[in-house]
N, C-alpha and C positions, 0 to 999 in steps of 0.2 A: 464522414458521418459520425455524429455524437451518439453516445449511449450512456444510459443510467446504470451505475454499478454501486453496490453496497461495499463500503470499506469497514472492515471489522478490526478493531484495535485491541491488542492484548498486552497485558503486563505493563512494561515501561511505556509502550507507545500510548496505552490508555491513559497512563499518568500524565504524560506530557501533553496530550491533546485535551484531556479532560472529558473525553468521550469514549464510549464503548463501540459505537458505530455511527456511520453517517452515510448519506447517499450523495454521490457526486456525479457530475456530467463530464465525461472526457471523450476524446477521439476513440472510436472503436478500434483503430489501428495506431496503437501507441507502443513505445518501448517500455520495459520495466523502469528504466532510468527516467524517462519522461513522466511516467505515472508517479514515481517517488518525488521528482521535482514539483510536480503539481501539489502533492500533499505537503511538501516542505513550505511551499508558498502559502498554503492555507494555515499551516501549523508550524511556524519557524522553529519552534523548540524541538521538533523532530530531527533537526540537523545533528544533534549530539548522538544519535544512534545509527546515523547513515552508514558507517562502515561495518556495522554488525547485523543490520536488519536483513531479514529475508521476507519476501512477499509469497503468498500462496494464492494462486488464481485457480478456481474450481479444485481446490484442495490438492494442487500440485505446486511444489516449490519452484520459485522462479528467482534466480539471482538477479541483482541490479546490473543491467547491462544494456547494450544496444540491441538485444534480441527483440524482434517484434512480438507483441502480444496481440491476439484477436480477442477483443472483449465483446461479449454478447450482453444484450439488455438483461438486467437482473443478476449478472454474475456477482459472486462474492469474492472480494480480495481481502485476504487477512494480512495484517501487518504483524510480523512475528519478530519481536526484538530479541536480543540475547537473553537467555535464561540463566539465572544464577543457579549453579548446582550445589550439591552438598550431600 
């Protein structure tokens, strides 16, 4: 079953996509890795941050892995790239 979720882009990910947010339709039972691959297909420039990015689903951090996510209609998924400190 597919569901609509909001993707929120922050910092470098917003720069790379040119977007602050968008709504996408994905399978409601998807792994974080599959979700990231879907985003990379839409926005190939995201590949440069792949090894450093973290996703947050319903404000909980999720590593890119084969761990299944259960996405619900209207969920927010934040793409949190590496932050430069100082």
